[in-house]
KOLGUGU-636445 format. One line per field, with one value per residue: x, y, z of N, C-alpha, C in turn. Coordinates in Angstrom, 3 decimals, decimal comma. Example, Ala and Ser with C-alpha at 12.3 -4.5 7.8 and 13.67 -1.06 7.14 Angstrom:
// KOLGUGU-636445
n.u	[13,190; 12,850]
n.v	[-5,690; -2,250]
n.w	[7,800; 7,080]
ca.u	[12,300; 13,670]
ca.v	[-4,500; -1,060]
ca.w	[7,800; 7,140]
c.u	[13,200; 12,900]
c.v	[-3,300; 0,030]
c.w	[7,800; 7,870]
// end
This chain:
// KOLGUGU-636445
n.u	[42,072; 41,451; 39,024; 39,061; 41,220; 44,478; 46,669; 49,791; 52,241; 51,714; 51,241; 53,759; 55,283; 54,151; 54,932; 57,723; 58,038; 57,387; 57,281; 60,197; 59,592; 57,934; 58,432; 57,971; 55,972; 53,293; 51,345; 48,583; 47,786; 45,759; 46,483; 45,579; 46,684; 47,511; 46,659; 47,367; 47,765; 49,453; 51,775; 53,208; 56,067; 57,712; 60,635; 63,356; 63,592; 63,316; 61,463; 59,544; 58,003; 55,858; 54,429; 51,366; 49,025; 46,378; 44,736; 41,420; 39,170; 40,771; 41,208; 42,182; 44,713; 46,676; 49,219; 50,761; 53,594; 55,082; 56,217; 55,063; 54,147; 51,886; 48,964; 46,617; 47,399; 48,703; 46,574; 44,797; 46,330; 46,334; 43,592; 43,354; 44,717; 42,859; 40,828; 42,020; 42,045; 39,341; 38,714]
n.v	[-0,152; 1,531; 3,752; 5,124; 6,376; 7,784; 10,652; 10,275; 11,573; 12,686; 10,323; 9,076; 10,910; 10,535; 7,862; 8,169; 9,566; 7,861; 6,582; 5,317; 2,970; 1,582; -1,116; -2,481; -2,107; -2,640; -3,046; -2,510; -0,059; 2,504; 5,411; 8,843; 10,480; 9,037; 6,457; 3,915; 0,975; 0,187; -1,875; -1,692; -1,624; -1,323; -1,253; -1,341; 1,441; 2,187; 2,569; 0,970; 0,870; -0,766; -1,059; -2,658; -5,102; -6,215; -9,391; -9,835; -8,542; -6,549; -5,040; -1,659; -1,367; -0,950; -2,117; -1,988; -2,803; -3,313; -2,178; -0,684; 1,708; 4,380; 3,407; 4,751; 7,340; 6,900; 5,757; 7,960; 9,762; 8,453; 8,539; 11,285; 11,593; 10,545; 12,408; 14,736; 14,161; 14,240; 16,945]
n.w	[42,974; 39,923; 38,649; 36,344; 33,677; 34,542; 34,741; 33,235; 33,904; 36,429; 37,848; 37,650; 39,134; 41,675; 42,163; 42,171; 44,511; 46,569; 49,939; 51,662; 52,916; 51,262; 49,373; 46,999; 44,075; 41,824; 38,822; 36,516; 34,222; 32,720; 30,997; 30,916; 29,029; 26,860; 24,530; 25,075; 27,176; 30,212; 31,922; 35,058; 37,205; 40,339; 42,132; 44,405; 44,457; 41,822; 38,809; 36,212; 33,057; 30,805; 27,667; 27,044; 25,757; 27,052; 27,266; 27,159; 29,720; 31,770; 34,843; 35,811; 38,080; 41,044; 43,169; 46,304; 48,166; 51,261; 54,487; 57,502; 56,340; 55,609; 54,504; 53,954; 53,215; 50,744; 49,307; 49,273; 47,771; 45,311; 44,731; 44,423; 42,022; 40,236; 40,618; 39,634; 36,944; 36,388; 36,475]
ca.u	[41,530; 41,136; 37,775; 39,311; 42,648; 45,128; 47,740; 51,038; 53,273; 51,326; 51,457; 55,206; 55,735; 53,719; 55,798; 59,072; 58,037; 56,907; 58,131; 61,193; 58,996; 57,277; 59,528; 57,598; 54,632; 53,082; 49,969; 48,232; 47,137; 45,450; 46,822; 44,682; 47,403; 47,889; 45,614; 47,927; 47,739; 50,805; 52,119; 54,309; 56,609; 58,594; 61,445; 64,676; 63,476; 63,309; 60,202; 59,625; 56,695; 55,877; 53,161; 50,793; 47,688; 45,806; 43,743; 40,235; 38,857; 41,699; 40,995; 43,322; 44,964; 48,048; 49,445; 51,955; 54,077; 56,094; 55,821; 55,064; 53,795; 50,489; 48,185; 45,603; 48,036; 48,895; 45,243; 44,285; 47,097; 45,831; 42,265; 43,582; 45,067; 41,602; 40,100; 42,683; 41,609; 37,933; 38,544]
ca.v	[-0,173; 2,830; 3,757; 5,804; 6,622; 8,870; 11,311; 9,507; 12,349; 12,772; 9,001; 8,870; 11,726; 9,846; 6,692; 8,646; 10,120; 6,884; 6,446; 4,234; 1,752; 0,851; -1,845; -2,853; -1,760; -3,143; -2,940; -2,250; 1,248; 3,291; 6,805; 9,768; 11,200; 8,103; 5,446; 2,604; 0,506; -0,096; -2,659; -1,005; -2,215; -0,455; -2,006; -0,741; 2,880; 2,355; 2,137; 0,546; 0,840; -1,508; -1,016; -4,004; -5,288; -7,323; -10,268; -9,833; -7,358; -6,464; -3,743; -0,833; -1,646; -0,756; -2,802; -1,482; -3,792; -2,774; -2,271; 0,544; 2,920; 4,756; 3,026; 5,774; 8,444; 6,489; 5,613; 9,303; 10,321; 7,807; 9,106; 12,640; 11,467; 10,392; 13,678; 15,669; 13,798; 14,617; 18,399]
ca.w	[41,629; 39,360; 37,898; 35,076; 33,427; 35,283; 34,010; 33,396; 34,592; 37,838; 38,438; 37,773; 40,277; 42,891; 42,333; 42,503; 45,864; 47,544; 51,130; 51,605; 53,466; 50,162; 48,734; 45,641; 43,605; 40,466; 38,409; 35,122; 34,203; 31,528; 31,240; 30,217; 27,985; 25,802; 24,342; 25,419; 28,564; 30,676; 33,097; 35,711; 38,415; 41,110; 43,099; 44,641; 44,159; 40,359; 38,206; 34,826; 32,408; 29,555; 26,949; 26,945; 25,199; 27,824; 26,658; 28,007; 30,521; 32,898; 35,488; 36,185; 39,491; 41,540; 44,442; 46,981; 49,122; 52,168; 55,893; 58,304; 55,607; 55,797; 53,322; 53,714; 52,497; 49,351; 48,711; 49,021; 46,658; 44,094; 44,471; 43,914; 40,602; 39,501; 40,709; 38,712; 35,599; 36,249; 36,345]
c.u	[41,221; 39,846; 37,937; 40,812; 43,167; 46,246; 49,062; 52,104; 52,975; 51,556; 52,946; 55,790; 55,375; 54,636; 57,202; 59,160; 57,506; 57,833; 59,076; 60,636; 58,143; 58,401; 59,248; 56,209; 54,515; 51,620; 49,828; 47,415; 46,806; 45,774; 45,943; 45,359; 47,980; 46,783; 46,092; 47,693; 49,155; 50,804; 53,262; 54,799; 57,586; 59,320; 62,794; 64,711; 63,545; 61,956; 60,407; 58,197; 56,824; 54,484; 52,663; 49,456; 47,077; 44,789; 42,545; 40,102; 39,728; 41,534; 42,305; 43,511; 46,424; 48,136; 50,763; 52,327; 55,181; 55,655; 55,915; 54,824; 52,295; 49,706; 47,168; 46,180; 48,189; 47,552; 44,669; 45,028; 46,624; 44,450; 42,371; 43,961; 43,806; 40,808; 40,695; 42,190; 40,166; 37,763; 38,905]
c.v	[1,256; 2,722; 4,424; 5,996; 7,790; 9,455; 10,603; 10,274; 12,468; 11,427; 8,735; 9,693; 11,048; 8,654; 7,116; 9,142; 9,147; 6,833; 5,253; 2,908; 0,993; 0,213; -2,177; -2,317; -2,318; -2,987; -2,741; -0,973; 1,706; 4,731; 7,697; 10,475; 10,278; 7,053; 4,044; 2,259; 0,094; -0,988; -1,879; -1,833; -1,225; -1,344; -1,308; 0,723; 3,184; 1,885; 1,833; 0,440; 0,116; -1,440; -2,449; -3,948; -6,480; -8,124; -10,309; -8,535; -7,351; -5,095; -2,976; -0,970; -1,367; -1,391; -2,308; -2,429; -3,167; -2,981; -0,897; 1,805; 3,149; 4,498; 4,096; 6,938; 8,081; 6,345; 6,989; 9,979; 9,736; 8,339; 10,529; 12,609; 11,319; 11,699; 14,720; 15,415; 14,222; 16,104; 18,906]
c.w	[41,189; 38,569; 36,543; 34,881; 34,272; 34,422; 34,287; 34,162; 36,081; 38,532; 38,636; 38,920; 41,587; 43,176; 42,759; 43,942; 46,914; 48,754; 50,996; 52,129; 52,450; 49,360; 47,278; 45,341; 42,194; 40,110; 36,916; 35,111; 32,794; 31,888; 30,379; 29,049; 26,911; 25,679; 24,728; 26,880; 28,923; 31,898; 33,740; 36,892; 39,036; 42,111; 43,219; 44,208; 42,659; 39,823; 36,728; 34,291; 31,080; 28,929; 26,774; 26,202; 25,928; 27,013; 27,594; 28,782; 31,779; 33,544; 35,689; 37,697; 39,820; 42,925; 45,016; 48,112; 49,969; 53,602; 56,532; 57,486; 55,752; 54,511; 52,945; 52,916; 51,017; 48,645; 48,365; 47,867; 45,331; 43,730; 43,936; 42,433; 39,748; 39,503; 39,776; 37,304; 35,344; 35,998; 34,978]
// end
């Protein structure tokens, strides 16, 4: 879960550099460089973003699915995205 919006370009770089052992990812995000919210999905080394208007209070969240990848590394990279936004 994200506590605040993240930079879209930094997030897209992170997704593009995911280890091959991450097969899918998906979630809903607010980006700091736009007022829109986005649903994203990642599969087969390709990512897609769609502007959405959630009904109700939907948290910003990203889920990563795969095997034998270091969850801690990805979690720390995501936390760094939030820290970049704070500075």
